[in-house]
Every structure is written in C-alpha cells, then in structure tokens.
FIROVO-188966 format. One line per 5 residues: their letters; for each residue x, y, z of C-alpha. Coordinates in steps of 0.2 Angstrom, whole numbers, plus 2048, in hexadecimal, padded with zeros to 3 digits. Layout:
% residues N
A) X,Y,Z ~ ...
% end
This chain:
% residues 292
MSAIL) 7B9,7B8,81F ~ 7B9,7CC,818 ~ 7BD,7CA,803 ~ 7CD,7D8,7FC ~ 7D2,7DB,7EF
AVGIA) 7E0,7E9,7EB ~ 7E3,7F1,7D8 ~ 7F7,7F7,7D6 ~ 807,7E9,7D4 ~ 810,7DC,7D8
TLDII) 824,7E3,7D7 ~ 836,7D6,7DB ~ 83C,7DF,7E9 ~ 851,7DD,7E9 ~ 854,7E5,7FB
NTVDD) 868,7E6,7FF ~ 86B,7EB,810 ~ 87B,7F5,815 ~ 880,7FE,826 ~ 881,80E,81F
YPIEN) 879,816,811 ~ 88A,817,801 ~ 890,829,7FA ~ 88E,82A,7E9 ~ 89D,821,7DE
SEQRI) 8A3,815,7ED ~ 8A3,803,7ED ~ 89C,7FB,7FE ~ 899,7EA,800 ~ 888,7E6,809
TGQRI) 881,7DC,81A ~ 876,7D1,812 ~ 867,7D0,800 ~ 854,7C9,802 ~ 84B,7C8,7F4
VCGGN) 837,7C7,7F6 ~ 826,7D0,7EC ~ 821,7E2,7F0 ~ 816,7EB,7E9 ~ 80B,7F7,7F4
ATNTL) 7FC,7EE,7EF ~ 805,7DD,7F1 ~ 80D,7E3,804 ~ 7FB,7E9,809 ~ 7F3,7D7,806
SVLQQ) 802,7CE,80D ~ 7FD,7D5,81B ~ 7EA,7D7,81C ~ 7EB,7C4,818 ~ 7F4,7C3,829
FGFSC) 7E0,7C6,82F ~ 7D9,7BA,829 ~ 7D1,7C3,81A ~ 7D0,7BD,807 ~ 7DB,7C5,7FF
SLAAS) 7DD,7C7,7EB ~ 7E8,7D2,7E0 ~ 7E3,7DA,7D0 ~ 7F3,7DF,7C9 ~ 7FD,7DC,7B6
LADEP) 80A,7CE,7BC ~ 819,7C8,7AE ~ 81B,7B4,7A9 ~ 831,7B4,7A7 ~ 83B,7AE,7B3
DGRRV) 839,7BC,7C3 ~ 829,7BE,7BF ~ 825,7AF,7C4 ~ 82E,7AC,7D2 ~ 823,7BC,7DA
IAMLE) 812,7B2,7D3 ~ 81A,7A5,7DE ~ 81E,7B0,7EB ~ 80B,7B7,7EA ~ 805,7A6,7EB
ARSID) 80F,79F,7F8 ~ 804,7AE,803 ~ 7F3,7AA,7FC ~ 7EF,7B8,7F6 ~ 7E5,7B4,7E5
LDHCL) 7EB,7B9,7D6 ~ 7DC,7B4,7CA ~ 7D9,7C7,7C6 ~ 7EA,7C9,7BF ~ 7EC,7CE,7AE
IDSTG) 7FD,7C0,7A9 ~ 80A,7CA,79C ~ 816,7C1,791 ~ 81E,7CD,78A ~ 824,7D9,798
KVPTS) 830,7D7,7A7 ~ 82B,7D8,7BA ~ 82C,7E8,7C1 ~ 83C,7E7,7CE ~ 83F,7F6,7DB
YITLN) 852,7F4,7E2 ~ 852,7FA,7F5 ~ 85E,803,7FF ~ 85D,7FD,811 ~ 865,808,81C
LHNGS) 869,7FB,82D ~ 86E,80B,839 ~ 85E,813,837 ~ 851,806,82C ~ 851,817,81D
RTILH) 84F,80F,80D ~ 853,813,7FD ~ 84B,80D,7EF ~ 84E,80B,7DB ~ 83F,806,7D1
HRDLE) 841,7FD,7BE ~ 830,7FD,7B3 ~ 82B,7F2,7A3 ~ 818,7EC,7A6 ~ 80B,7F2,79F
EFQLE) 7FC,7F9,7AE ~ 7ED,7EE,7B2 ~ 7E0,7F5,7A6 ~ 7CD,7F9,7AA ~ 7CC,7EC,79F
DFKRI) 7D0,7E0,7A7 ~ 7C8,7E7,7B8 ~ 7B6,7E3,7B1 ~ 7BA,7D0,7AF ~ 7BC,7D0,7C2
DLSRY) 7AC,7CB,7CE ~ 7AC,7DB,7D6 ~ 79B,7D8,7E1 ~ 7A8,7C8,7EA ~ 7B0,7D5,7F2
DWIHF) 7AD,7DE,805 ~ 7BB,7EB,7FF ~ 7C4,7F1,7F4 ~ 7D6,7FA,7F3 ~ 7DE,803,7E4
EGRNI) 7F3,808,7E4 ~ 7EE,81D,7E0 ~ 7F8,819,7CD ~ 7F8,817,7BF ~ 7E9,826,7C2
SQTKA) 7DE,827,7AE ~ 7DB,812,7B0 ~ 7D9,814,7C1 ~ 7CD,823,7C3 ~ 7C2,816,7B3
MLDHL) 7C3,808,7C0 ~ 7BC,814,7CE ~ 7AD,81A,7C1 ~ 7AB,808,7C0 ~ 7AB,803,7CF
RSHHP) 79D,80E,7D7 ~ 793,810,7C9 ~ 790,7FB,7C7 ~ 793,7F6,7DA ~ 792,804,7E8
EVKYS) 78D,7F9,7F6 ~ 7A2,7F5,7F4 ~ 7AE,800,801 ~ 7BD,804,7FA ~ 7CC,80D,7FE
IEIEK) 7DB,818,7F2 ~ 7EC,81A,7F9 ~ 7F2,826,7F7 ~ 809,828,7F7 ~ 813,830,7EB
PRDNI) 80E,841,7E2 ~ 807,83B,7D0 ~ 801,845,7C1 ~ 7EE,848,7C0 ~ 7EC,83B,7D2
EQLFD) 7DE,848,7DA ~ 7D4,841,7CF ~ 7D1,831,7DB ~ 7CD,83C,7E9 ~ 7BB,840,7E3
HADLL) 7BA,829,7E2 ~ 7BB,822,7F4 ~ 7B4,81E,803 ~ 7C7,81F,80B ~ 7D6,827,804
LFSRI) 7E6,824,80E ~ 7F4,830,80C ~ 804,830,80E ~ 811,83C,815 ~ 81D,83D,807
YALHN) 80A,844,7FD ~ 807,851,809 ~ 817,857,80C ~ 81C,85A,7F8 ~ 80C,864,7F7
GFDSP) 813,86F,805 ~ 808,869,815 ~ 811,866,825 ~ 804,864,830 ~ 7FA,854,82E
ELFLN) 7E9,85E,834 ~ 7EA,86A,825 ~ 7F1,860,819 ~ 7DE,854,81A ~ 7D6,866,81D
QIRDH) 7DB,86C,80E ~ 7D8,85C,806 ~ 7C6,85C,80C ~ 7C4,86D,808 ~ 7C5,86A,7F5
HDVAD) 7BF,856,7F3 ~ 7AF,854,7FB ~ 7B6,844,800 ~ 7B3,837,80C ~ 7C1,831,81B
LVVAW) 7D1,837,817 ~ 7E0,831,822 ~ 7F1,835,820 ~ 801,82C,828 ~ 80D,837,82C
GKMGA) 81B,82D,832 ~ 824,831,846 ~ 817,83B,848 ~ 809,82B,847 ~ 7F9,82F,83B
TALDR) 7E9,839,83B ~ 7D6,83A,832 ~ 7CA,844,830 ~ 7B8,839,82F ~ 7AD,83C,822
AGNFY) 7A2,846,831 ~ 7B1,851,831 ~ 7B7,848,842 ~ 7C9,84A,845 ~ 7D5,839,84B
QAPAY) 7E7,838,851 ~ 7F0,82C,856 ~ 802,829,85B ~ 80F,822,853 ~ 815,80F,85B
PPEKV) 827,810,857 ~ 831,7FE,85C ~ 83F,7FC,866 ~ 84B,7FE,857 ~ 846,804,845
VDTLA) 84B,7F6,838 ~ 840,7FA,82B ~ 835,803,824 ~ 832,7FB,812 ~ 81F,7FA,812
AGDTF) 81C,802,824 ~ 80F,80F,817 ~ 807,7FD,810 ~ 806,7F5,820 ~ 7FD,805,827
NAAFI) 7F0,805,81B ~ 7EE,7F0,81A ~ 7EB,7F3,830 ~ 7DF,800,82D ~ 7D5,7F8,81F
ASQLK) 7D5,7E7,82B ~ 7CE,7F3,839 ~ 7BF,7FB,832 ~ 7BB,7EA,828 ~ 7B9,7E3,83B
QQPFV) 7AE,7F5,83E ~ 7B9,7FA,84C ~ 7B5,80E,852 ~ 7C1,819,846 ~ 7CE,820,852
MSLHE) 7D1,80C,857 ~ 7D5,80C,844 ~ 7E0,818,844 ~ 7EC,810,853 ~ 7EB,800,84D
ACRLA) 7F1,805,83D ~ 800,810,847 ~ 803,800,851 ~ 804,7F3,843 ~ 811,7FE,839
GAKCG) 81C,801,845 ~ 81C,7F0,848 ~ 823,7EE,838 ~ 832,7FA,839 ~ 838,7EF,847
QLCLD) 839,7E1,83D ~ 83F,7DC,82A ~ 832,7D5,81D ~ 81E,7D2,821 ~ 81C,7BD,825
NLVDS) 816,7BE,83A ~ 812,7CF,83A ~ 803,7CE,83F ~ 805,7BF,849 ~ 817,7CA,853
ES) 80C,7D9,858 ~ 7FB,7D0,85F
% end
C-alpha cells in the first residue's frame, strides 16, 4: 500500500445551502447546513484514502473546540495526524460557504488566525516513509524551502504541487515539482483562455516536469515532460449538486492513477471522471465506491 503525505491546511467548513444565491442587503432562509472538515490538502487526502492508500497530513491544527472537532473528523477519515503542529493559541481556519442548489456554484468567505506549517516542522518528518508528497501552493517562502529540502535529501520521492489560487511569488515553486496541477482560475487570471496556450507558456518559462490543468466543463489538458499533449473531456453528472472540492477530487484521482502506474492519458480521464462524480453528490463520502 502506497503512503502519501499532503502538506497544507485543514479547515472547518460551514456550508449553507440556498435555492438561489442571495442578493446584497437581503434576508433569505437557508435550506440546509452541513459542518465538515475541509481544506485543499485535507480534501485530497480524504479521496486518496478511499483508494486504499495510507494518508498523512502535515498542517497546523488548533487546540480549541472547533479545532478539536476538525481533528476528530480527520481521525474518522483514517488520516494520520502525527506530523501536525498543534497550536493552543490560534483558531481553526474557517470557511463560510454558500452553496447555490440552482446551479451547484459555491461562494466562500474564509477566516484564518493560525500559524502556517513551517520548514522546521517539515524537517522533523521521516520523508523516506512516503511514496508521494503533495503540496498546496500556499505559504510560498516556507513551501519553497520544504521543496528544496525534499529535493536535496530525498530525490527519490515523487511530489506534486497544486496551483489553484494566484498568489504573490507562487511561480517560485514551479521548478520544484514532478507534477504541477493547475486550476482554470489560475490560468484565466494570467490572461489565458486556452489550456494549450497556457501550458505551453508555463513550459517555455519553466523547464519542469508534467503539467496538468483542469478546465471545468471543457475537461482537462496535460503536457508531459516529453512534450506530448493529452486531453480528456468532462464527465458531467445528470445534475450538478455540489462543485465544492471537485478540484481536490480531480487532483486526488490523478495522483492515485499515477501511483498505480497507469498511462498518463488514462490518469487524465480518471481524474475528470471522478471530479464529475463529485459534482453530482454532496460531500466526499463514498465517492470512489459510487463512481466505480
């Protein structure tokens, strides 16, 4: 069984569902509420665990009532927390999410008051235990230092970086990965309306390994280290129910397929297929079973 470590954050997600997105300065009754554990790295591990991998999280966690609630939910998902930093002074990062049942869109307001996971915390981990390490593209200076440490001391370990949000100096991470997983949001922010043009531009400026960009309803496109392009269509559900964590699901399915040593184009199709299945259901529970 392959072992996977993810470095990022864990959040408390308060998800309010509404029939239609509210207009400003209005009052509207919500149709339902769920409180779950979220965060990009956490969501990705929650899906990878369903494939049967051994999953560990490296993140800062808060020792306060909501933080302990998050810890309990992570443990219930069989995610190992031995490498996490427990902070007794901060508050668990919290996302307030409005889920529009009319079209499946989600709007997120995020509050954070917790120290980020640091290089010194990362150095204490026995990285040789892991077959794959996945990083959120955040906390840029510390993440770059972690990548430098990983490359210097454990070049045999494969690792990926998720590039979801535009952040200052995030491009510093691009030359430090086996696999870069981009979002359409990031590509559009940089002025690209074509996945092929976007990936070519990344390759022109960064001589990196495999590149993947998920493009929503248009599926996904990849450019491997040999210069070959691959495409896969979207696999939309009969009805879009919840797009929250679809990108994290895509990343998890792609990593899982690569760990199984499946062909690159098959990994792309599997990632699109599982992301589509996620959009057709609430939450991440039983996602792999429901799709297979």
